[in-house]
N, C-alpha and C positions, 0 to 999 in steps of 0.2 A: 678341415672339417671338425676334427677332434678339438683343436685349439679354440675354434669358434664356440663349440659346445661348452668347453670349460669356462670361456669368458662369459657366456650367458649364465652359467651356474653361479659364477662369482658375483655377477650383477644382481641376480635374484636373491642370493644370500645377503648381499650388502643392503639391498633396499627392501627386504622382506618385512621389517617393522612398518615401513611406510605403506606397503601393500595391505598389511593387516589393518592398519588404521583407516585405510580407504574403504574397506569392505562394508562397514555399516552405512556410510553415505551412498555407496554404489548400490547396495541392496535397497535402500530407501528410494533412490531414483528409479530403479527398475520396477519396484512394486507400486510406487505412487504415480509414476509418470508414463511408463511404457506398457505395463500390463493393461491398464484401463483403456489404451488406444483401441482395443477390440470393441469397446462399447460405443465408439463413434457411429457404428452402423445403426444404432437405435434411433438416431436422428432421421433416418430414412425408412424406418419400419413402423408398423402398427403393432406395438408391443403387446403380447399376450403372455401372462404369467404361466399359463399351462404349457405353452410351447417353448418358452425361454428365448434367449437372445438370438440363437442361431436359426430357429425354426419359425419365428414370428414372420408374418408376411411383409413384403416390401410395399411401401406406399409412395415411393418417389419423394417429391418435395412438398407433400401435403402438410407435413408438420410445420414447415417454414411458412407456407402460404396462410395456414390457419393462424399461426402465431402473429403474422403481420396484419391479418384481417381483424383480429380482436382489438388492436390498438395497444396491447400490452408491450409489444416490441418497442414502440416509440417511447413509451414511458420509461421502461427499464434501461434502454440505451441512453436516453436523455439524462436520466438521473446518474447512471454510472459514469458517463463521460463528463457531465457538468461538475459533479462533486470532485472527481479525480483531478480535473484541471485546476479547480480552486485549491485543492489540497497540495498539488505540486507547486503552484506558484507561491501561495502563502507559506506553505511548509518550508520551502527552500529559503525564502527571505527571512522567516522567523528563526530558522535553525542557524543560518549564517550570522544573523545579528547576535544571537545568544552566544555563539562560539567566539565572536569577536569580543563581546563583553567579558566572557570567561578569561580570555587571553589578557585583558586589561587588569585583571586581579593579580597582584604581585605577591600576596601572602599565600604560600603553598597550602597551608592547612585550610584557609578560607576557600581557596580555589577548589580543593577536593570536596569540601562540604557542598558547595554549589553544584559541582558535577554530579554528586550523589542525588541531590534534591531534584535536579532537572531530569534525571534518569528514572526516578521512582515511578512516575505515571506510566511509563512504557512497560513496566513489569507488572502492573496491576491487571487482573483479569477483567474482560469486558462485562462479565456478570456483576462484579463489584462496581464497576463504573456505571452500569445501568441503574443500580440502586442508589448510588451517589447522585446521579442525575435526577432520579425520581424524588429523592429527598429535597432537592433544590426546586424542582418544577411541579411537584404534585399539587393538585388544585386545592385539596382540603388541608393537607398538612405540610405542603412545600414551603421552604424557607423564603423563597422570593415572594410568594403571595402573602404569607403570614407576617413576615418581618419587614417587607419593603413596601409592597403595593397597598395592602390594607391600612397600615399606619399612615400612609400618605393620602388616604382617602380615595384611592383608585380602585377600580373593579378588579377582582382576582382574574388572572388569565387562565384559560383552560388549555394548557399546553398540549395535553394528550388527546385532544379532540379536534385541534385546528392545525392542519398541515403547514400553514404559512410560517409558523415559527421554526420549523425543523431544518430548513437549509442553514439557518444561523446556529441552531443548537448543535447539529451534527458537525458543522465546520469547527465550532469552538471546541467540542469534545475531542475531535480528531487531532487538532493542533496541540491541545493540552497533553494528550496521551502520547503522541509520536515525535514531537519536536526534539525531545531530549536525546533520543538515539542518533538522529541525524546531526544534531549540534555537537555531540561528542566526536563523531567522525570528522566534521569540519575542524573542530578544536584540535584534534590529533594532527591534522594536516598543518594547521597554522603554527603549532609549536615546533613543527619540523622545519619551518622556514629559517634559513640562515640569518642569525641576528645581525650579521654584518650589513645586510641591506638596510635595516632600520637605523643602525648607527650612522651609516653614510647619509641617510635621509635627514637625521637630526642635525648632522654637521651642515647640511645644505639648507637648513632652516625649515624643513617640512614639519607641519603639525600632525596631530593624530589623524585627522580626517584625510589629509593628503597621503599619509602612510598607508591607511586602509585602502584608499582607492588606487594608489599607484603600486603598492607592493602586495598587500594581503590578498585582495580580490583577484588580481592577475595570477598570483602564485597558486591559489586554490581552484582556479578555473577548471583544470582537468578533472578534479574530484566533483565539482558542480556538474559538469557535463556528464560524467559517468553515472552519478546518482540520478540525474534527471532522465537519462536514457533508460536506466533500469526502471524508474517509476513510470515512464511512458510505455514501457513494455508491458506493464500491468495496469494500463489505464482502463481496460475493459473488465478488470477484476475489482471487486469492491471488498472491503473488510466486512466479513459476515457479521462479526460481533457488533460492530458499530451500527450497522443498518438493521439488524434483527433484534439484538439484545437491548440496545439503548432505548429504542422506541417501544420496547416490550411487545413487539409483534402486534401493534394496535392497528386494526383494519382501517380505521378512519384516517390513518396517516400514510397509507400505501402510496398515494399520489406523490408524496415527497420523499418516501423512504424506500420504495421498492426498487431494487437494482437487479442486475442479471443473476447474481449469486443467490439473493433471497428468493427470486422468482423460481429458479431451478430447485431450490430446497422445498419451497411450498408445492411446486409441481410434482415432486417426487414423493413427499411424505404427507401432504395435505389433500391435494386434488387428485393424486395418483395418476397424473398425466405424464408418463415416462417419455413418450415420443416428443411432446412439445418442450419438455424440460431439456431433453437431449439436444433438440434443435437450437434452443437458446444457448446452451453450453458450446455447441459447435460454432455458432456465429461468434461467440465471445473469443474462442481460440483463434479462429481465422482472422478476425479483425485485429486482434492483438498482435499476431504474427506479422501481418502486413504493415501495421503501424510501426513496429520495431524496425523492419527493413527500410521503410520510407524515412523515418527519423534518422536512422544511422546513415543512410545515403545522403541526406541533407547536411548532416554534420561533416561527413567525409568530403563533400563538395566545398564546404566553407573552410574547414580546418581539418585536413586529412589526418594529422597526428592524433587528434582527439577522438576519432571514431572507434567504436568497439571492435569492428571487423571490416 
């Protein structure tokens, strides 16, 4: 018993720096992920500020039925799912393409410059991105209207009053801002591939395209699957900055820009409907969890070694 206790003490002393490094992340998870779980009951209550979370009366599933009766549920789920599916498909293709192009640059200095350039948009705040977008799309002072459409004799487009433009605008902005991060991950995987494979392919007469399809893509497939699974796990979550800041919270665009996250935010801070906002957040969490389980089960059935769990 005493020897076991001494062994435990030695292990604690040996790994203490790692435990200390773990504390900030562990504290963040507890505060951000576990403590708020108590608030899930708000989805089933008629919240009253005077009584608080615990003493507010229960109202069953009325928040959920009211949410679906208004038609808001269909719009926010459609937008959240639709946009994220497009982002996952186009984002993955674009990031892999950029990573392969980076790998084809053989000058180290030039390669580093391009890596920095593609990563810069990812580091820019969405507040700044929203003003860049407005500088391009503004009706009276926007560059597209004043420098392109009007000189060509075309009518200026009213981007901030017509929702039909925004599926394309949001997709473009999202791809521009996020592709750099994913492409760096894929690029790091590609440069880790044993060069002997490519040398053997050259000896066998394989061209660049054949090397990409036969060596590069199969070798980075595990990373593609992992990142895709992680993205699918958050498919019911939307980037708040993209859908709130970039359209500048314009009411006329809600049909194309309102997602679960922006709906919850407006429900809490603008319409003060805590119960319905909590119900929307609850649906978001449950559907996302079920989707992760289903997707991982499908991957495990097809290729067991590539599943997350």
